C-alpha positions in Angstrom: 112.3 177.0 92.9 113.4 176.8 89.2 112.1 174.2 86.8 115.7 172.9 86.6 115.7 172.4 90.3 112.4 170.5 90.1 113.7 168.2 87.4 116.7 167.5 89.6 114.6 166.6 92.5 112.3 164.3 90.4 115.4 162.6 89.0 116.8 162.0 92.4 113.5 160.5 93.6 113.3 158.2 90.6 116.8 156.9 91.2 116.0 156.3 94.8 112.8 154.3 93.9 114.6 152.3 91.3 117.3 151.3 93.8 114.6 150.3 96.2 112.9 148.2 93.5 116.2 146.4 92.7 116.7 145.6 96.4 113.1 144.3 96.7 113.6 142.0 93.7 116.6 140.4 95.4 114.6 139.7 98.6 112.4 136.5 99.0 108.7 137.1 98.5 106.7 137.5 101.6 103.7 135.2 102.0 101.9 137.6 104.2 102.0 138.4 107.9 104.8 136.9 110.0 103.9 133.3 110.9 101.6 132.8 107.8 102.2 129.7 105.7 104.4 130.1 102.7 102.6 130.1 99.3 102.5 126.8 97.4 105.1 128.1 94.9 107.7 128.7 97.6 110.7 126.5 97.9 110.5 124.4 101.1 113.7 124.8 103.2 114.2 121.1 103.1 113.6 120.8 99.4 111.0 118.7 97.5 107.7 119.8 96.2 104.3 120.3 97.8 102.8 117.6 95.5 105.4 115.1 96.7 104.9 116.0 100.3 101.1 115.7 100.0 101.5 112.3 98.3 103.8 110.9 100.9 101.7 112.3 103.7 98.5 110.6 102.3 100.3 107.3 101.6 101.9 107.2 105.1 98.7 108.1 106.9 96.6 105.7 104.9 99.1 102.9 105.5 99.4 103.6 109.3 95.6 103.7 109.7 95.1 100.4 107.9 97.9 98.7 109.7 96.5 99.8 113.1 93.1 98.4 112.2 94.7 95.2 110.9 96.8 94.7 114.0 93.8 95.4 116.3 91.7 92.8 114.3 94.5 90.2 114.6 94.5 90.7 118.4 90.8 90.4 118.5 91.0 87.2 116.5 93.5 85.8 118.9 91.2 86.4 121.8 88.2 84.9 119.9 90.2 81.8 119.1 90.9 81.2 122.8 87.2 81.8 123.6 86.1 79.4 120.9 88.5 76.8 122.2 87.0 77.2 125.7 83.4 77.1 124.4 84.1 74.0 122.4 85.5 72.2 125.5 82.5 73.3 127.5 80.1 72.1 124.7 81.8 68.7 124.6 81.4 68.4 128.4 77.7 69.3 128.2 77.0 66.8 125.4 78.6 64.1 127.6 76.5 65.1 130.6 73.3 65.1 128.6 74.2 61.7 127.2 74.6 60.3 130.7 71.3 61.8 131.9 69.5 60.6 128.7 70.9 57.0 129.3 69.7 57.1 133.0 66.3 58.4 131.9 66.0 55.6 129.4 66.8 53.1 132.2 64.1 54.5 134.5 61.6 54.5 131.8 60.3 58.0 132.1 56.9 56.8 130.9 54.8 59.0 133.2 53.2 58.7 136.6 50.6 56.1 135.7 53.2 53.7 134.3 55.4 54.3 137.3 52.4 53.4 139.6 51.5 50.3 137.7 55.1 49.0 137.6 55.7 49.7 141.3 55.3 46.8 143.8 54.4 49.1 146.7 53.6 52.7 147.5 57.1 53.3 148.7 58.6 52.0 145.5 56.2 54.2 143.5 57.4 57.3 145.4 61.1 56.4 144.8 60.5 55.9 141.1 58.4 59.0 140.7 61.1 61.2 142.5 63.8 59.7 140.3 61.9 60.5 137.1 61.2 64.0 138.2 64.8 64.8 139.1 66.1 63.4 135.8 63.6 65.5 133.9 64.7 68.7 135.7 68.4 67.9 135.2 68.0 67.0 131.6 66.0 70.2 130.8 68.6 72.4 132.4 71.4 70.7 130.5 69.6 70.9 127.2 69.0 74.6 127.8 72.7 75.1 128.5 73.6 73.0 125.5 71.5 75.2 123.2 72.9 78.4 124.7 76.5 77.1 124.3 75.8 76.1 120.7 74.5 79.6 119.9 77.5 81.2 121.6 79.9 79.1 119.6 78.1 80.0 116.3 78.3 83.7 117.2 82.0 83.5 118.0 82.8 81.7 114.7 80.8 84.4 112.9 82.9 87.1 114.6 86.0 85.3 113.5 84.8 85.5 109.9 84.1 89.2 110.3 87.6 89.8 111.6 89.2 87.8 108.8 87.3 89.8 106.3 88.4 93.0 108.0 92.0 91.9 107.8 91.7 91.2 104.1 90.3 94.7 103.5 93.1 96.3 105.5 95.8 94.3 103.9 94.6 95.5 100.5 94.5 99.1 101.7 98.1 98.8 103.0 99.2 97.4 99.7 97.5 100.3 97.9 99.1 102.9 100.1 102.5 101.2 99.7 102.2 101.4 95.9 101.1 105.1 96.1 104.3 105.9 98.1 106.5 103.9 95.8 105.1 105.7 92.7 105.6 109.1 94.3 109.2 108.3 95.3 109.9 106.6 91.9 108.9 109.9 90.2 111.8 111.6 92.0 114.3 108.8 91.5 113.6 106.8 94.7 114.9 103.3 94.6 115.3 100.6 97.2 118.3 101.3 99.4 120.2 99.9 102.3 119.0 102.4 104.8 119.8 102.5 108.5 118.7 99.8 110.8 120.2 98.7 114.2 119.2 95.8 116.4 120.4 97.7 119.5 118.1 100.7 119.3 116.5 101.5 122.7 112.7 101.0 123.0 110.6 104.1 123.3 107.6 104.5 125.5 104.5 104.0 123.3 102.4 107.1 122.6 98.7 106.9 123.5 96.3 105.3 121.0 92.6 105.0 120.6 90.8 102.0 122.0 90.7 100.4 118.5 94.5 100.8 118.1 94.3 103.8 115.7 96.1 107.1 116.4 94.0 110.0 117.6 93.8 113.1 115.5 95.8 115.9 117.1 96.4 119.6 116.7 99.4 121.8 117.4 98.6 122.5 121.0 101.8 121.9 123.0 104.6 124.6 123.3 107.6 123.6 121.2 110.6 123.7 123.5 112.9 124.3 120.5 111.2 127.3 119.0 108.5 129.8 119.8 105.9 127.6 118.0 103.9 124.5 118.9 103.8 120.8 118.5 101.2 118.1 118.6 101.1 116.0 121.8 102.5 113.0 119.8 105.4 115.0 118.3 106.2 116.3 121.8 106.1 112.7 123.1 108.5 111.7 120.3 110.8 114.7 121.2 110.9 113.6 124.8 111.5 109.9 124.0 114.3 110.9 121.6 116.0 112.9 124.4 115.5 110.1 126.8 117.2 107.7 124.4 120.4 109.8 124.6 120.0 111.9 121.4 120.6 115.4 122.8 122.2 117.4 120.1 120.6 120.5 118.6 117.0 120.1 117.4 114.5 122.4 115.8 110.9 121.5 115.3 108.1 124.0 114.5 108.6 126.3 111.6 105.9 128.6 110.1 107.3 128.5 106.5 107.2 125.6 104.1 104.4 123.1 103.4 105.5 119.9 105.1 104.8 118.8 108.7 106.9 121.5 110.4 104.2 124.2 110.2 101.7 121.6 111.6 103.9 120.8 114.6 104.4 117.2 113.4 108.1 117.2 112.6 111.5 117.8 114.1 115.0 118.2 112.6 117.8 116.8 114.6 121.3 118.1 113.8 124.0 115.5 113.3 126.7 117.8 114.5 127.2 119.1 118.1 127.4 122.7 116.9 124.1 122.5 115.0 123.1 122.5 111.4 126.2 122.8 109.2 127.7 121.0 106.3 127.5 117.3 105.4 128.1 115.1 108.4 131.0 112.6 108.4 132.6 110.3 110.9 131.1 110.3 114.4 128.5 112.9 113.3 127.3 110.6 110.5 127.3 107.7 113.0 125.1 109.7 115.4 122.6 110.4 112.6 122.7 106.7 111.6 121.8 105.6 115.1 119.1 108.3 115.4 117.4 107.3 112.1 117.6 103.6 113.3 116.0 104.6 116.6 113.0 106.1 114.7 112.6 103.1 112.5 112.8 100.6 115.4 110.1 102.6 117.3 107.9 103.7 114.4 105.0 101.7 115.6 105.4 103.0 119.2 105.7 106.6 118.2 103.5 106.8 115.1 106.3 107.7 112.7 105.2 108.5 109.2 108.6 108.9 107.7 112.3 109.5 108.4 114.7 111.3 106.1 118.5 111.0 106.5 121.5 111.1 104.2 119.7 111.1 100.9 117.3 108.3 102.0 113.7 108.1 103.2 112.0 105.5 105.3 108.3 104.9 105.3 106.2 102.1 106.9 105.5 99.6 104.1 108.2 100.8 101.6 111.2 100.6 103.9 114.3 102.7 102.9 114.4 104.4 99.5 116.8 106.7 98.0 115.7 110.3 98.3 117.3 113.6 97.6 115.3 116.8 97.3 118.3 119.0 96.5 122.1 119.1 96.5 122.7 121.3 99.6 123.1 119.6 103.0 119.6 120.7 104.2 117.7 119.5 101.2 119.8 116.3 100.9 119.4 115.7 104.7 123.0 115.0 105.1 123.3 117.4 108.1 120.1 116.5 110.0 117.6 113.7 110.6 114.1 114.6 109.8 111.2 112.8 111.5 107.5 113.3 110.9 104.8 111.7 113.0 101.2 110.9 112.3 
Protein backbone atom coordinates (compact mmCIF):
# COMPACT_ATOMS: atom_id res chain seq x y z
CA UNK A 1 0.00 0.00 0.00
CA UNK A 2 1.29 3.49 -0.82
CA UNK A 3 2.25 6.05 1.82
CA UNK A 4 -0.63 8.19 0.57
CA UNK A 5 -3.01 5.31 1.26
CA UNK A 6 -1.63 4.88 4.79
CA UNK A 7 -2.08 8.56 5.53
CA UNK A 8 -5.66 8.37 4.34
CA UNK A 9 -6.39 5.43 6.60
CA UNK A 10 -4.80 7.14 9.61
CA UNK A 11 -6.81 10.29 8.94
CA UNK A 12 -10.07 8.34 8.72
CA UNK A 13 -9.25 6.60 12.02
CA UNK A 14 -8.50 9.92 13.71
CA UNK A 15 -11.81 11.38 12.53
CA UNK A 16 -13.65 8.33 13.86
CA UNK A 17 -11.98 8.56 17.28
CA UNK A 18 -12.64 12.31 17.47
CA UNK A 19 -16.33 11.74 16.74
CA UNK A 20 -16.50 9.08 19.41
CA UNK A 21 -14.85 11.45 21.88
CA UNK A 22 -17.39 14.16 21.17
CA UNK A 23 -20.20 11.66 21.72
CA UNK A 24 -18.71 10.57 25.04
CA UNK A 25 -18.41 14.14 26.23
CA UNK A 26 -22.14 14.58 25.71
CA UNK A 27 -22.99 11.50 27.79
CA UNK A 28 -23.32 11.53 31.61
CA UNK A 29 -20.28 10.24 33.43
CA UNK A 30 -20.58 6.67 34.65
CA UNK A 31 -19.95 6.11 38.37
CA UNK A 32 -18.81 2.55 37.85
CA UNK A 33 -20.65 -0.76 37.39
CA UNK A 34 -24.40 -0.73 36.96
CA UNK A 35 -26.02 -0.31 40.38
CA UNK A 36 -23.02 1.43 41.95
CA UNK A 37 -23.74 4.68 43.86
CA UNK A 38 -23.23 7.88 41.93
CA UNK A 39 -20.16 9.97 42.82
CA UNK A 40 -20.66 12.79 45.30
CA UNK A 41 -20.26 15.36 42.51
CA UNK A 42 -23.19 13.94 40.54
CA UNK A 43 -26.46 15.81 40.37
CA UNK A 44 -29.17 14.00 42.31
CA UNK A 45 -32.27 13.36 40.15
CA UNK A 46 -34.36 15.22 42.72
CA UNK A 47 -32.01 18.16 43.07
CA UNK A 48 -30.24 19.43 46.15
CA UNK A 49 -26.71 18.72 47.32
CA UNK A 50 -25.18 15.84 49.20
CA UNK A 51 -24.24 18.21 52.02
CA UNK A 52 -27.84 19.34 52.41
CA UNK A 53 -29.17 15.79 52.31
CA UNK A 54 -26.62 14.66 54.93
CA UNK A 55 -27.51 17.58 57.20
CA UNK A 56 -31.23 16.94 56.93
CA UNK A 57 -30.71 13.22 57.46
CA UNK A 58 -28.65 13.74 60.63
CA UNK A 59 -31.04 16.36 62.00
CA UNK A 60 -34.13 14.26 61.37
CA UNK A 61 -32.62 11.07 62.79
CA UNK A 62 -31.31 12.85 65.87
CA UNK A 63 -34.67 14.52 66.49
CA UNK A 64 -36.66 11.31 66.02
CA UNK A 65 -34.35 9.34 68.34
CA UNK A 66 -34.56 12.01 71.05
CA UNK A 67 -38.33 12.29 70.73
CA UNK A 68 -38.75 8.52 70.99
CA UNK A 69 -36.71 8.44 74.20
CA UNK A 70 -38.57 11.48 75.57
CA UNK A 71 -41.98 9.94 74.83
CA UNK A 72 -40.95 6.63 76.42
CA UNK A 73 -39.71 8.46 79.50
CA UNK A 74 -43.00 10.36 79.78
CA UNK A 75 -44.94 7.10 79.63
CA UNK A 76 -42.65 5.60 82.27
CA UNK A 77 -43.17 8.66 84.47
CA UNK A 78 -46.95 8.31 84.18
CA UNK A 79 -46.75 4.69 85.35
CA UNK A 80 -44.47 5.68 88.24
CA UNK A 81 -46.83 8.44 89.32
CA UNK A 82 -49.65 5.90 89.62
CA UNK A 83 -47.40 3.51 91.55
CA UNK A 84 -46.33 6.28 93.91
CA UNK A 85 -49.94 7.22 94.53
CA UNK A 86 -50.74 3.57 95.39
CA UNK A 87 -47.65 3.28 97.60
CA UNK A 88 -48.50 6.48 99.47
CA UNK A 89 -52.03 5.21 100.18
CA UNK A 90 -50.63 1.90 101.37
CA UNK A 91 -48.11 3.69 103.57
CA UNK A 92 -50.83 5.83 105.15
CA UNK A 93 -52.87 2.69 105.95
CA UNK A 94 -49.88 0.95 107.51
CA UNK A 95 -49.06 3.99 109.64
CA UNK A 96 -52.66 4.03 110.89
CA UNK A 97 -52.54 0.30 111.69
CA UNK A 98 -49.22 0.63 113.52
CA UNK A 99 -50.67 3.50 115.53
CA UNK A 100 -53.65 1.35 116.57
CA UNK A 101 -51.41 -1.53 117.64
CA UNK A 102 -49.07 0.81 119.47
CA UNK A 103 -51.99 2.29 121.40
CA UNK A 104 -53.25 -1.19 122.34
CA UNK A 105 -49.74 -2.17 123.36
CA UNK A 106 -49.56 0.86 125.60
CA UNK A 107 -52.85 -0.08 127.26
CA UNK A 108 -51.73 -3.68 127.95
CA UNK A 109 -48.50 -2.46 129.41
CA UNK A 110 -46.10 -4.69 127.51
CA UNK A 111 -43.77 -4.55 130.52
CA UNK A 112 -42.63 -8.13 130.31
CA UNK A 113 -43.67 -11.48 131.73
CA UNK A 114 -42.69 -10.72 135.37
CA UNK A 115 -44.76 -7.55 135.45
CA UNK A 116 -47.68 -9.36 133.84
CA UNK A 117 -47.45 -12.06 136.57
CA UNK A 118 -47.26 -9.60 139.44
CA UNK A 119 -50.22 -7.60 138.17
CA UNK A 120 -52.41 -10.63 137.47
CA UNK A 121 -54.96 -11.62 140.12
CA UNK A 122 -54.91 -15.30 139.12
CA UNK A 123 -53.05 -17.80 136.93
CA UNK A 124 -55.80 -17.58 134.31
CA UNK A 125 -55.58 -13.79 134.21
CA UNK A 126 -51.80 -14.09 133.86
CA UNK A 127 -52.14 -16.39 130.80
CA UNK A 128 -54.67 -14.10 129.17
CA UNK A 129 -52.46 -11.08 129.70
CA UNK A 130 -49.29 -12.83 128.51
CA UNK A 131 -50.99 -14.09 125.33
CA UNK A 132 -52.31 -10.63 124.52
CA UNK A 133 -48.88 -9.09 124.96
CA UNK A 134 -47.23 -11.71 122.72
CA UNK A 135 -49.79 -11.30 119.91
CA UNK A 136 -49.49 -7.52 119.98
CA UNK A 137 -45.71 -7.81 119.79
CA UNK A 138 -45.85 -10.12 116.76
CA UNK A 139 -48.41 -7.94 114.99
CA UNK A 140 -46.49 -4.76 115.66
CA UNK A 141 -43.19 -6.25 114.45
CA UNK A 142 -44.78 -7.41 111.17
CA UNK A 143 -46.38 -4.04 110.56
CA UNK A 144 -43.20 -2.15 111.38
CA UNK A 145 -41.30 -4.34 108.89
CA UNK A 146 -43.93 -3.64 106.22
CA UNK A 147 -43.80 0.06 107.10
CA UNK A 148 -40.03 0.19 106.57
CA UNK A 149 -40.31 -1.77 103.30
CA UNK A 150 -43.02 0.55 101.97
CA UNK A 151 -41.02 3.64 102.91
CA UNK A 152 -37.97 2.30 101.00
CA UNK A 153 -40.15 1.46 97.99
CA UNK A 154 -41.62 4.96 97.96
CA UNK A 155 -38.15 6.52 98.13
CA UNK A 156 -36.98 4.36 95.19
CA UNK A 157 -40.01 5.31 93.11
CA UNK A 158 -39.45 9.00 93.78
CA UNK A 159 -35.78 8.64 92.82
CA UNK A 160 -36.84 6.96 89.57
CA UNK A 161 -39.18 9.86 88.83
CA UNK A 162 -36.25 12.26 89.23
CA UNK A 163 -34.17 10.14 86.84
CA UNK A 164 -36.94 10.22 84.22
CA UNK A 165 -37.39 13.97 84.56
CA UNK A 166 -33.65 14.46 84.07
CA UNK A 167 -33.81 12.21 81.01
CA UNK A 168 -36.64 14.29 79.59
CA UNK A 169 -34.67 17.50 80.08
CA UNK A 170 -31.71 16.00 78.19
CA UNK A 171 -33.87 14.74 75.32
CA UNK A 172 -35.74 18.03 75.01
CA UNK A 173 -32.41 19.82 74.68
CA UNK A 174 -31.31 17.33 72.02
CA UNK A 175 -34.57 17.80 70.12
CA UNK A 176 -34.10 21.57 70.19
CA UNK A 177 -30.52 21.22 68.94
CA UNK A 178 -31.55 18.97 66.05
CA UNK A 179 -34.38 21.33 65.19
CA UNK A 180 -31.93 24.24 64.96
CA UNK A 181 -29.58 22.12 62.83
CA UNK A 182 -32.39 21.45 60.35
CA UNK A 183 -33.50 25.08 60.34
CA UNK A 184 -29.95 26.28 59.60
CA UNK A 185 -29.54 23.77 56.79
CA UNK A 186 -32.84 24.78 55.21
CA UNK A 187 -32.22 28.50 55.75
CA UNK A 188 -29.01 28.15 53.74
CA UNK A 189 -31.10 27.18 50.70
CA UNK A 190 -33.82 29.75 51.34
CA UNK A 191 -36.11 27.62 53.51
CA UNK A 192 -38.68 29.73 55.37
CA UNK A 193 -41.73 28.83 57.44
CA UNK A 194 -44.59 27.96 55.08
CA UNK A 195 -48.22 26.97 55.23
CA UNK A 196 -47.64 23.38 54.23
CA UNK A 197 -50.21 20.65 53.84
CA UNK A 198 -52.20 19.43 56.84
CA UNK A 199 -55.55 17.68 56.98
CA UNK A 200 -57.55 16.66 60.00
CA UNK A 201 -59.25 13.88 58.02
CA UNK A 202 -56.14 11.85 57.13
CA UNK A 203 -56.66 8.13 57.79
CA UNK A 204 -54.57 6.55 60.57
CA UNK A 205 -51.82 4.17 59.48
CA UNK A 206 -50.93 0.98 61.29
CA UNK A 207 -47.83 1.72 63.41
CA UNK A 208 -44.52 0.20 62.34
CA UNK A 209 -42.71 -1.99 64.93
CA UNK A 210 -40.49 -0.21 67.48
CA UNK A 211 -37.90 -1.31 70.03
CA UNK A 212 -39.01 -1.92 73.62
CA UNK A 213 -37.77 1.56 74.61
CA UNK A 214 -39.79 3.24 71.87
CA UNK A 215 -36.86 3.89 69.49
CA UNK A 216 -36.80 2.72 65.89
CA UNK A 217 -34.71 -0.38 65.08
CA UNK A 218 -31.88 0.04 62.61
CA UNK A 219 -32.79 -1.61 59.33
CA UNK A 220 -31.07 -2.53 56.08
CA UNK A 221 -32.37 -2.77 52.53
CA UNK A 222 -33.63 -6.37 52.77
CA UNK A 223 -37.15 -6.42 51.30
CA UNK A 224 -37.85 -6.66 47.56
CA UNK A 225 -39.11 -3.35 46.23
CA UNK A 226 -42.40 -4.00 44.40
CA UNK A 227 -41.92 -0.86 42.29
CA UNK A 228 -38.44 -1.56 40.89
CA UNK A 229 -35.88 -4.32 40.83
CA UNK A 230 -34.23 -2.96 43.97
CA UNK A 231 -34.86 -3.29 47.69
CA UNK A 232 -36.50 -1.49 50.61
CA UNK A 233 -36.07 -1.49 54.37
CA UNK A 234 -38.89 -3.29 56.22
CA UNK A 235 -40.13 0.05 57.58
CA UNK A 236 -40.22 1.65 54.12
CA UNK A 237 -42.07 -1.37 52.78
CA UNK A 238 -44.54 -1.04 55.68
CA UNK A 239 -45.04 2.62 54.77
CA UNK A 240 -45.57 1.64 51.12
CA UNK A 241 -48.26 -0.86 52.10
CA UNK A 242 -49.97 1.58 54.48
CA UNK A 243 -50.00 4.26 51.78
CA UNK A 244 -51.70 1.88 49.38
CA UNK A 245 -54.17 0.81 52.08
CA UNK A 246 -55.07 4.47 52.65
CA UNK A 247 -56.20 4.74 49.03
CA UNK A 248 -53.13 6.34 47.42
CA UNK A 249 -52.65 3.98 44.51
CA UNK A 250 -51.14 6.08 41.72
CA UNK A 251 -47.76 5.38 40.20
CA UNK A 252 -44.87 5.05 42.67
CA UNK A 253 -41.14 4.43 42.37
CA UNK A 254 -38.95 3.72 45.38
CA UNK A 255 -35.46 2.22 45.09
CA UNK A 256 -32.94 3.84 42.80
CA UNK A 257 -29.22 3.10 42.63
CA UNK A 258 -28.17 6.62 41.61
CA UNK A 259 -28.07 9.73 43.75
CA UNK A 260 -27.12 10.24 47.36
CA UNK A 261 -30.40 10.54 49.27
CA UNK A 262 -32.45 7.75 50.82
CA UNK A 263 -33.52 6.11 47.56
CA UNK A 264 -30.29 4.10 47.17
CA UNK A 265 -30.70 2.97 50.80
CA UNK A 266 -34.25 1.76 50.28
CA UNK A 267 -35.65 4.37 52.66
CA UNK A 268 -37.63 6.57 50.26
CA UNK A 269 -40.44 6.48 47.72
CA UNK A 270 -41.69 8.97 45.11
CA UNK A 271 -45.46 8.98 44.55
CA UNK A 272 -46.63 10.54 41.28
CA UNK A 273 -49.41 13.10 41.57
CA UNK A 274 -50.74 12.29 38.13
CA UNK A 275 -52.46 9.05 37.15
CA UNK A 276 -50.18 8.62 34.14
CA UNK A 277 -46.99 8.85 36.21
CA UNK A 278 -44.31 11.50 36.60
CA UNK A 279 -44.97 14.38 34.27
CA UNK A 280 -45.17 18.14 34.44
CA UNK A 281 -46.31 20.29 37.35
CA UNK A 282 -49.49 18.97 38.95
CA UNK A 283 -52.62 21.13 38.99
CA UNK A 284 -56.28 20.70 39.92
CA UNK A 285 -57.25 17.23 41.11
CA UNK A 286 -53.65 16.01 40.73
CA UNK A 287 -52.42 18.75 43.04
CA UNK A 288 -55.21 17.90 45.50
CA UNK A 289 -54.12 14.24 45.42
CA UNK A 290 -50.57 15.26 46.31
CA UNK A 291 -51.82 17.59 49.06
CA UNK A 292 -53.77 14.76 50.68
CA UNK A 293 -50.87 12.33 50.39
CA UNK A 294 -48.40 14.79 51.96
CA UNK A 295 -50.93 15.40 54.76
CA UNK A 296 -51.28 11.66 55.29
CA UNK A 297 -47.54 11.31 55.90
CA UNK A 298 -47.43 14.25 58.30
CA UNK A 299 -50.41 12.93 60.28
CA UNK A 300 -48.80 9.49 60.53
CA UNK A 301 -45.18 10.53 60.90
CA UNK A 302 -44.90 9.13 64.42
CA UNK A 303 -46.55 5.84 63.40
CA UNK A 304 -44.41 5.31 60.31
CA UNK A 305 -41.09 6.86 61.35
CA UNK A 306 -41.21 9.60 58.70
CA UNK A 307 -38.01 11.68 58.52
CA UNK A 308 -39.24 14.18 55.97
CA UNK A 309 -41.82 14.79 53.27
CA UNK A 310 -41.20 16.96 50.20
CA UNK A 311 -44.07 18.25 48.06
CA UNK A 312 -44.69 21.30 45.90
CA UNK A 313 -41.60 23.34 46.83
CA UNK A 314 -42.03 22.62 50.55
CA UNK A 315 -40.48 20.19 53.00
CA UNK A 316 -41.83 18.89 56.30
CA UNK A 317 -39.62 17.57 59.09
CA UNK A 318 -40.52 16.65 62.69
CA UNK A 319 -39.69 19.65 64.84
CA UNK A 320 -39.47 22.23 62.08
CA UNK A 321 -42.87 21.72 60.46
CA UNK A 322 -43.33 22.88 56.86
CA UNK A 323 -40.63 25.01 55.25
CA UNK A 324 -40.18 26.33 51.75
CA UNK A 325 -37.84 24.12 49.74
CA UNK A 326 -36.91 24.05 46.09
CA UNK A 327 -33.90 22.10 44.90
CA UNK A 328 -34.38 23.12 41.27
CA UNK A 329 -36.80 24.58 38.76
CA UNK A 330 -37.91 21.42 36.94
CA UNK A 331 -40.94 19.48 38.26
CA UNK A 332 -38.79 16.64 39.65
CA UNK A 333 -36.38 18.88 41.58
CA UNK A 334 -39.15 21.22 42.73
CA UNK A 335 -41.28 18.20 43.69
CA UNK A 336 -44.32 19.59 41.92
CA UNK A 337 -45.06 16.32 40.14
CA UNK A 338 -44.49 13.84 42.99
CA UNK A 339 -44.54 13.49 46.77
CA UNK A 340 -41.25 12.32 48.25
CA UNK A 341 -41.26 10.51 51.61
CA UNK A 342 -38.20 9.32 53.54
CA UNK A 343 -38.44 7.12 56.61
CA UNK A 344 -36.00 6.55 59.46
